[in-house]
C-alpha positions in Angstrom: -23.3 -23.3 0.4 -21.2 -26.3 -0.6 -17.7 -25.6 -1.7 -17.1 -29.0 -3.3 -13.8 -30.0 -4.7 -15.3 -29.9 -8.2 -16.6 -26.4 -7.7 -13.2 -25.2 -6.4 -11.4 -26.8 -9.3 -13.7 -25.0 -11.7 -12.7 -21.6 -10.2 -10.3 -19.4 -12.2 -7.5 -18.6 -9.7 -6.1 -15.8 -11.9 -7.5 -13.1 -9.5 -5.4 -14.5 -6.7 -2.2 -14.3 -8.7 -3.1 -10.9 -10.1 -3.9 -9.5 -6.6 -0.7 -10.9 -5.1 1.5 -9.7 -8.0 -0.1 -6.2 -8.0 0.0 -5.9 -4.2 3.7 -6.9 -4.0 4.7 -4.5 -6.8 2.6 -1.7 -5.3 4.1 -2.3 -1.9 7.6 -2.3 -3.3 7.2 1.1 -4.9 5.2 2.5 -2.0 7.8 1.4 0.5 10.5 3.6 -1.0 8.1 6.5 -1.9 6.5 6.5 1.6 9.8 6.4 3.5 11.3 9.1 1.3 8.1 11.3 1.6 8.0 10.8 5.4 11.6 11.8 5.9 11.3 14.8 3.5 8.1 16.1 5.1 9.7 16.1 8.6 12.5 18.3 7.4 10.1 21.0 6.0 8.9 24.0 8.0 5.9 23.2 10.2 3.3 25.1 8.1 4.5 23.7 4.8 4.8 20.2 6.4 1.2 20.3 7.5 0.0 21.1 3.9 2.2 18.4 2.4 1.0 15.9 5.1 -2.6 16.6 4.1 -1.9 16.1 0.5 -0.1 12.8 1.1 -2.8 11.5 3.5 -5.7 12.5 1.2 -6.1 9.2 -0.6 -6.6 7.5 2.7 -9.7 9.6 3.6 -11.2 10.0 0.1 -13.6 7.3 -1.2 -11.6 4.9 -3.4 -14.0 5.6 -6.3 -13.0 9.3 -6.1 -9.4 8.4 -6.1 -10.0 6.2 -9.1 -11.9 8.9 -10.9 -9.0 11.3 -10.3 -6.5 8.9 -11.7 -8.8 8.3 -14.7 -8.9 12.0 -15.3 -5.1 12.3 -15.0 -4.2 9.2 -17.1 -7.2 8.8 -19.4 -6.9 9.0 -23.2 -8.0 12.6 -23.3 -5.6 13.9 -20.7 -2.1 15.3 -21.6 -0.4 12.5 -19.7 -2.6 9.9 -21.3 -2.0 11.2 -24.8 1.7 11.3 -24.2 1.7 7.7 -22.9 -0.3 6.6 -25.9 2.1 8.3 -28.3 5.0 6.2 -26.9 2.9 3.1 -27.1 2.0 2.6 -23.5 -1.5 2.8 -22.2 -2.2 2.8 -18.4 -6.0 2.7 -18.3 -7.5 -0.8 -18.3 -4.1 -2.5 -18.0 -2.3 -4.4 -15.3 -0.1 -1.3 -14.7 -3.3 0.5 -13.8 -4.0 -2.2 -11.2 -0.6 -1.7 -9.6 -0.9 2.1 -9.8 -4.4 2.2 -8.2 -3.3 -0.2 -5.4 -0.1 1.9 -4.8 -1.9 5.2 -4.6 -4.4 4.0 -2.0 -1.7 2.2 0.0 0.8 5.1 0.0 -0.8 7.0 2.9 -0.6 3.9 5.1 3.1 3.6 4.4 3.7 7.3 4.7 1.8 7.9 7.9 3.3 4.9 9.7 6.9 5.7 8.6 6.5 9.3 9.6 5.2 8.3 13.0 8.2 5.9 13.4 10.7 8.6 12.5 9.1 11.1 14.9 9.7 8.6 17.7 13.5 8.6 17.1 15.4 10.4 19.9 16.7 13.7 18.5 19.6 13.6 20.9 20.9 10.6 18.9 20.6 12.5 15.7 22.5 15.5 17.2 25.2 13.2 18.5 25.6 11.7 15.0 25.9 15.1 13.4 28.4 16.1 16.1 30.5 13.1 15.1 30.6 14.4 11.5 28.2 12.0 9.9 26.3 13.2 6.9 22.5 13.3 6.6 22.4 10.2 4.3 24.6 8.2 6.7 22.4 9.3 9.7 19.3 8.3 7.9 20.5 4.7 7.2 22.6 4.2 10.3 20.4 5.9 12.9 16.8 6.6 11.6 16.1 3.4 9.8 17.4 0.9 12.4 15.6 2.7 15.2 12.4 3.2 13.2 12.5 -0.1 11.4 9.7 -1.9 13.5 7.3 0.9 12.7 8.4 1.0 9.0 8.0 -2.7 8.7 4.5 -2.5 10.2 3.7 0.2 7.7 4.9 -2.0 4.9 2.6 -4.8 6.0 -0.4 -2.4 6.3 0.4 -1.0 2.9 0.4 -4.5 1.4 -2.9 -5.4 3.1 -4.5 -2.1 1.9 -3.2 -2.8 -1.7 -4.5 -6.3 -1.6 -8.0 -5.1 -0.5 -8.3 -2.3 -3.0 -11.5 -2.3 -5.0 -13.0 1.1 -6.0 -9.9 2.8 -7.5 -8.9 -0.4 -9.3 -12.3 -0.9 -10.8 -12.4 2.7 -12.0 -8.9 2.8 -13.5 -8.2 -0.8 -14.4 -11.7 -2.2 -15.0 -12.8 -5.8 -14.5 -11.0 -7.8 -17.1 -10.7 -11.5 -16.2 -7.2 -12.8 -16.4 -5.8 -9.3 -16.7 -7.0 -6.8 -14.1 -9.6 -8.7 -12.1 -8.3 -8.8 -8.6 -9.8 -10.9 -5.7 -12.0 -8.0 -4.4 -13.3 -7.4 -7.9 -13.9 -11.1 -8.3 -16.0 -11.1 -5.2 -18.2 -8.3 -6.6 -18.4 -10.0 -10.0 -19.3 -13.4 -8.6 -22.0 -12.0 -6.3 -23.4 -10.0 -9.2 -23.5 -13.1 -11.3 -25.2 -15.1 -8.5 -22.2 -17.4 -7.9 -22.2 -17.1 -4.1 -20.1 -20.1 -3.5 -17.2 -18.8 -5.6 -17.5 -15.3 -4.0 -17.3 -17.0 -0.6 -14.1 -18.8 -1.6 -12.5 -15.5 -2.5 -13.7 -13.9 0.7 -12.1 -16.7 2.7 -8.8 -16.4 0.9 -8.8 -12.6 1.4 -9.7 -13.0 5.1 -6.9 -15.5 5.7 -4.3 -13.3 4.0 -5.5 -10.2 5.9 -5.5 -12.0 9.2 -1.9 -13.2 8.5 -0.9 -9.6 7.8 -2.5 -8.3 11.0 -0.9 -11.1 13.0 2.6 -10.3 11.6 2.1 -6.6 12.3 1.0 -7.3 15.9 4.1 -9.5 16.3 6.4 -6.7 15.2 4.6 -4.2 17.4 4.9 -6.5 20.5 8.6 -7.2 19.6 9.2 -3.4 19.5 7.5 -3.0 22.9 9.6 -5.8 24.3 12.8 -4.2 23.2 11.8 -0.9 24.6 11.1 -2.5 28.0 14.4 -4.2 27.9 16.2 -0.9 27.1 14.4 0.6 30.1 15.5 -2.2 32.4 12.0 -3.3 33.1 
C-alpha cells in the first residue's frame, strides 16, 4: 500500500473536521452532564443510586447499534419527540446534530463513571469540616470536591473525548453516512474499505490511532501526576 502525496491530496478531509468538531461538542456537553449526574447519584439513597447508576452506565455495555436504534426510535420522524422537532423546523436524524448526540450518549458513561469514582475518593472528613464551617453545598462542591477530584474528572473528560471520537455504530444508525455532513473518521474507514479503497482507509486508521494514543498518553500523565501528589502528601 503506497500512501503517495497525490493519493493523500485526493482524500476528502471533511471526516476529520466533522469528527473533531462533533467530539469536542459532545465532550463539552458530556462533561457538565456527567459531573452533575455523578454528584447527584452519590447523594441518593443506596438502592436508588444503584438503579440510577445502572441506567447511566447502560450505553457503555450495550452494543452501539442498539444505542443508535434506541435513539432512532426516540427521535425518528414517527416518534412524538421527532414530530415535535419537525414541527418547529428542526430535524435530528441524519444531521450533524445527530452525530454530536450519538457521540455524546456513548461517551457519557465514561465521563459519569470516572467522575463518580473520583468523587468517591474525596475524604468525607473534609466535606464534614467544610459544612461545620458553614459552607453551602454549592460552595463545597466547587471548593472541595472539584479541586480534589479534578485529576480523575480530567481523565474522564479525555476518555469521553476518545470514546466520542471512535464512535461508529450509534452514529451510523442515527446520523447516517453523508459525506461532508455526518461522515466521521470511523465511518469513513468503513466506507473506504467497503469501496475497496484500502489506502485511504489506512490513512484514516493512522490518524485515529495517533489521536487515540495522544489521548491515552495525556490520561496516563494526569494519573501519574495524581499519584505523585498523593505520595508527596503522604511524605513518601
